[in-house]
N, C-alpha and C positions, 0 to 999 in steps of 0.2 A: 299175085296174090301174097307173094312174100316180101315186096317191098313196098305194097301197101298196107300190111299189118307191119314193119319197121315203121312207117311215118306217122302211123295213127298212134303206135306208142311213144313216140319222141314226143308230140303235141303234148300230148296230158303231161310230160315230164317237164318241159319247158312251163306250161300253165300253172305249175305248181311250185319251180323255182321262182315265177316273177311274183306269185300269190305269198312266198315267203319275205323275197324282200320288200315288197309295199310292209307288209306286216313289221318288218325290223326298223324301215325307216321311220313308219307312225310313232313305232315305241322311242325310237332316239327324238324324235320332235317333240313327245310329251316330256320326256328325261328331260330338253334343254328348256323348255317354256315354262318350267315352275322350279328355277334355280333356289338355294338356300338363301336366305338375304340376311346379310349382317348386319346386326343392330350395333348402334354407334354408343356408347356409354361416356357422355362428357362429364364431367366433374369439373367446378371452379371454389374456387377461395380466394375474398380479399381481406386485403388488412392496410390501413394509413398507416404509413411513417410515423416517426418523432420529427416535428417542426427544428428545423436544423438553421442556426445562423453562423455564418462566418465571417471574420475580420479580420485586419492585418495582424491582431495579437492572436488570434485564435482562428488559423487558417486550413484547418482539417480537422473532420470526422467520421468515425467510424462505426459501421454499426452489425451486430450479429443477427441475421434472419433464420430465423429456425421454424420448420412446420416439422410438427408430428402428427403423426396417423392415428387415430382414437379406435378406428374400426373399421372392416370392410364399406364399400358403398352398396348403393340399390343393389338388392337382389344378389348382393353377397360377390360382387364386384371388387377385385384389386384395384384401388384408385392411385397406386404409384407409376402405372405403365403411360409411357410417353409422356412424362409430365414436366412441365416447364413453368418457370416464374418471369414476368415481366415489370421492371419498376421503372416507372416514368414520374416527371417531376415538374416543376415550374420555380425558375428562379427570377427574385426581384432583388435589386440593388437603390441603396438609398437616391441614388442619381436617378432612377425610373421616372420619380414624381416629380422632378423640379423639370422647372421651363427649359432648360437649355441640355436636357438630357439627350444623350445619344446609344445608337449599339456602339460606336468606336469607343466609346467612353466606359463602357460595360465591363466588369471583369469577367475573364473568364473561368469556370469551374469544371475540373477532370472530375469525371465520373466513372468510376471501377465497380463493376458488379461480377461476383463469381464466387467461388467456392478458392477457400485458402492454400489447397492441395494440387488447383488446377490452375492453367491461365484466365486471365478473367476478362471479361467484353469493357471497352473501354470507349469513352467519348468526352470532347472537351465540347462546351457549351455556355452559352451566354443567357439563352431567356428559359429553353427547356430540355430534356432529355428523355428518351426510352431505350431501354435497353433488355432484351430476353436471354434466358439463360436456360439451359436442360438440366432437370435436376436429378441426381442420382440419389437415392434412400439406399440406408445401410440398417441392417435389423430383421427382425421378424414381422415382415410386412403381410405375408399370407397370414398368418394371424398375430394381428397389431396388438392383442389385448392378452395376449402371454408374451414372454421370453424377452429378449430384447427389444428394447423400443425402435419401433420403424420411424425413423425421421430425416429428416437433410438439413443439412445448413450453407448460406451464402453469406458473405461479407459485402457490403456496400461502402466504398470508400467515396469522401467527396473534398475534394481538395480546393483550395482557391489559389490560380493560378498568378492574379495579377493583382495585390491587395493594394499598389501603388494607384491603381486607376480608380480604387475609394475615394472619396473625400475626409478629409481628418474626421476621425471616430467613427466614420461609416461601415456598413457591415451589407453582406448578403443576405437571403434568408430564403430558403428550398422549402417547398412542401412536397412532397412526395408519397407514394403509395405501391405496393406491391400485389399484382393479379397473379394468381395459379391459376394454371388447368391442367387436366390430364384426360386422356381418349383412349378407349377401350372398346375392341370389338369383337362381339361373339356373334354363331351361328345361330340366329332364330328366325325361322322361316315366317315372314309377315308381322314379326314385332315391330313395334315403333323405335324410332332413336329415343333414349332416355337421358334425361340433362338433369342435374340436382349441384345440391352444395357437396364438397369435398367434406369428411368427416376428420378434418385436419384441426390443429390448434396451432395458432402461428404468434411466436415471441418475437419481439423486436427489442434488441440489447444494445445501446451504448455502450461503445466497446472505451476504455481508457489506454493511452498509452502509457507504455510500462516504466 
């Protein structure tokens, strides 16, 4: 009788433990089946650059590209996180329209894009170019309308490498533009991603040689 009593006592205990394990597993499944969703906030801004003409007598041009933040973004999001700028342009020369024009006769243009205090990204191109750069903002970017202005600056240098490849009095024309983008993630369950224009002011100024 004692052995049977012990078996009867152990059996309910095992059943209770198994029940607790099932409840715990179900709770864990519910916790992992509905994770917090990260909402992507993407901000864009674009600006056309100045039409540039290079020749044997004027073989270099430099521009200052400045982005100033005027306000916080949608839902008071900081728009300076993970920000980048991409410059892209097309190059045409006088010889491109001639019957005897060839790629080997077109002069190279050396393009440099970056901050004056950092190393720049560079490329030499005959017909087109594209360079991207991460942005570093300074100032009070958490409250752009107060205190020190929140801004970033880059410089674009365009150098004609082979002016002798141009015909006499010939030149190279460069049309370019800059696209800006920043991305921020926020934990918001069920909220859709948001894409909008960055509240930035873009300035492009040609710099003259000292």
